[in-house]
N, C-alpha and C positions, 0 to 999 in steps of 0.2 A: 379711694385704698388711704389708710389711716396710716402716719408715722406713731410710733410710742411719744408720749407725753403730749398729743396733739391737744390735751385739757389742762396742760401746765398753766398756759397763760390765764386763763377764768377761773383756775383753782388759786391762781398768786394773789389776783385783787381780792376774791373772796377771801382770803387767808389776810391780809392785808386790812382787812375790816373786820376780824374776828369773827369771821360767819362759816360756818359749817356749808358741805358742801351737801344739799339735800335734794334728791331726784323726784320730779313726779310727773302722771301720765305716762307714758310707753314702757319709760326707760325705769319706771318702781312696778308696773305693772310684771312686767318681764321676768322680775326676780319674786313675784307675785302668783304663780303659776299661769299667768295668763300671759296666751301669744299672741299677742298685738304688736304693731308693728308701726313705727313712724319714723323715716331716715331721713326728715327736715329739719326735725327743731330737739333741741335739749333742752327740756323744761325742769326748771330749777324753784324753791319754794326759799322767798327770802322772809326776814322777819320787816315787819311795816314800816317803822322808823327809819330801816338803812335800803331800803328799795331805790328810793329817787337819788339818791348819794352815788348807790352802787351803777345803776343804769346809768346816771352823767358820767361817770366815770369811765365806762366801756367808750360812752359817744366822744367824750371830748377831749379826756389823752390819750383811749387806742383806737382812736377813729371807725368805732361801728357804727351805723348808721339802723338808724329807728326802719323796721320796715313793714309793712302789711303781713297778717295775718290770713294763710289759706285757710280759711274755716272745713276746704272737705276733710281736714282730718282731722276736725273735732265735731263732726256729726254736725257740721254747720248750727253750731251753738253759738248766737250772738254774743253770750256773756264772754268770752275769748276775748274781743278784741279789748279790756279793758286790761290783759297780761298786756305789758311793752316785750317786743320782739327785736331782736337786734340782730343783725347781719354783720360776721366780722369782714375788716379790709382785706383786699383781697392779699394781702401781705400775709396776714394772719390765715386766710382760707388757704392757704399752698400747704399748709400742713395740718388739716382738715377736709373734711369729705366737703368736695364743692357744693356749696351752697348750703350748708348748716347755718342754723341759726340759733338762738339762744331765746327764750322764753321767761322773765322773770314772775313767777304768780306769788303775790302778797298773801299774809296769812287771814287777812281779812275776806280776800277773792276765792280761798282756797278752804276756810274755815280749819284750818290746821295751824297746829303751833312747832315753830323749827325746836323747839325747847322742849317739845314731849319726849317722849320714849320713840328711840329711834333704832331701825335695825343696818348693821352692816352688811355691805354688799362688796362682792371682788373685784368690782372693775362698773365702770359706765356701761356697757351695753352686755347683755347677752346672748347668744347665737342662738341657743333652744333653749326656751321660759322653762323656769325653775320654778323652787320654792323654799324660800328660807327660811319660814318658818313651818319646822318642821310638827309639830302639834295640830298642823289642819291641810298634813296630807290627805289626800282621799282614797289611798292605796287602800284594794280591796278584791275580793274576787274575781272583780272583773277589770281592777284598776289598777294600772301600773306607780308604783312613786313617783312622784316625782320632786320630790327633796333635790337640794344642789346636790347633796352627797352621792345622792342613789344615780345620778342619772350621770356624775364620775364614772360608779361603780358599772355602769351600764356599759362603758363607752363611750357616751353620748357627748361629744362635746359642748361647751360651754361657754366659755370666752373665748375672744380672742388672742391670736397671738399679739396684735399689736395693742398695749395696753393705755388706757385714755391718760394716766399720770405716770412720769418716769420714775424713777429713784430717788432722786434730788428733790422730788416734789410732793412725798407720797404723805396722801393727807387720806383721813377716812372718809368713806362714798357711806351716806346714808338715805334711806327711804323711811317714809313711814310705817307702822305698823299694821297689818290688817283690820285689827278693830277698829283703831283709830281712823283710819280712810274712808272705813265705811262707815263711821260716823260724819266725818267731812262729807260725804260725798249725799248719805242722808237729809246732815243739814238744809246741805246747799236746795234739796230738792224741796222739802219742806218748809223752806223758807219762803219759795216763791208761790207754792199753793199746798195750804194748810191740810193737813188728813184730817179729814173730818167723819164721822158716820151718819148717811142720809138711813132710816129706819132700816136698821141693821146692817147695810152696804157698806162697804168703805170704797169710798171714791177717793182719785189723787189723779189728776192730767197735768202731768207736770211740761214747765218750757225748758225744764234744765237735759237738753237732751242728751250731751255727754256724759252727766252723772247718771242719769238711769242707764246708760250704754255701762259702763264701767261697775255697776253693780251687778248688771244683768253677768255680764262675762266672770264678775268675780263667784257668780253665783254657779255659774254653770261649769267654769276650770275646776273651782273647789270641791263643788257636789255640793254645795251648803245646803240643798234642800233635802238630802238623804239625813234620816232621822241620827242617827250618830255625828255629822259634822252640825246638822241645826242646834242640837243641843251646845254644843260646843259654842257657836257663832253670835248664838240669839242672848249668850249669858256674857259672853265679851264685850258686846256692845253698850253705849251707856244706857241707862234704864228710859231716857226721852224718846231713843228710836227703834227698840224691842217690839212696839207695836204695826210700826208699819214694819220694818224688817220681816216680821213673821207672814203680815199680809203678803210682800212679794215672795217668799220663797213657799206660801201656799199657793200664789197663783203662775208659779214657773212651771213652763211645760217645758220638756228636755228637747234636744234637739235631736231627732235620730241619729245614732251612732253607725260610725262606717265598720261595716263586718270584714273579719277577713276570709279568705276562700273558703278553710274548714269552715265557718262559723255557716256561710250559706248554701256549702256544700251538705251541711246538716239538715239545717232548716229545709230546705228543697226534698228531703229524703224523708224528714217527719212529715210536709206536707204530701209526699206521694203515699204514705203508711196510710195518714188520713185517709184520703182519696179512697184507694185499696179497699180500706174498712166499710166507710160509706158504701160503695159499691158491692161488695160481700154482703151487708147487711139487708138490701135492697133485692139482690137475687133471691137469696132465706126466705125474706117476706115473698117475692112473687113464685118460689114455690110449693111455699104454705098454702097459696092461695090456689 
């Protein structure tokens, strides 16, 4: 169970270093419309030149302990081991979720910049994934709006009752924009295995499993392969990544959607009518013979 202000200590240390709170991984993706879960880590983006000082302060002054990663939470991506992971002491953990750890991603490892354009989010956690950037809302005839505002209007709870920051420690909580995150993920993939064309066939086998997983989820849940969404996102990413993003969109195969009971009944009725017409046409053919 959370206590209100459970993130105050971490926020205060970052503020002392004149560093903003920037979320990455699952916590950021939840505010990008992607329903991913990681209840063990809080992933933060830190400036390259400040990461060592900030990590060392948590260890030497506040008693945090360096711990190994559970790579099962990161698609067994071996690159994650570069990221320092700290577990708070028992005295601090009592105000947080048991076992909660903090991961400090550098700008170099993530290929993001703390000082790029960011999006404000209302809290550290989203109970139900929502989209802060309404211009990418995949709303359509068979798709409800997933924006933060629309979920509130639908009565869907989005935020926890107990907030991460107390009023005394109020600071902006930020996430990268979706185009910038996509650029970073695609840069990570392409840096590992260059995107080349062989006899007109585009090939890429990436070892960056986590990056590819996030790209696939963004495509899936934001319906980025849909023509109207594709047009918006391809133009929004950097020119260097448009060819490979287009390749990913072209080869994306949607997963089967979950039908409502009414849709299942309607589909069954259509199939019965189709079979009845086939039988009827066969009987007419037999009569004519």
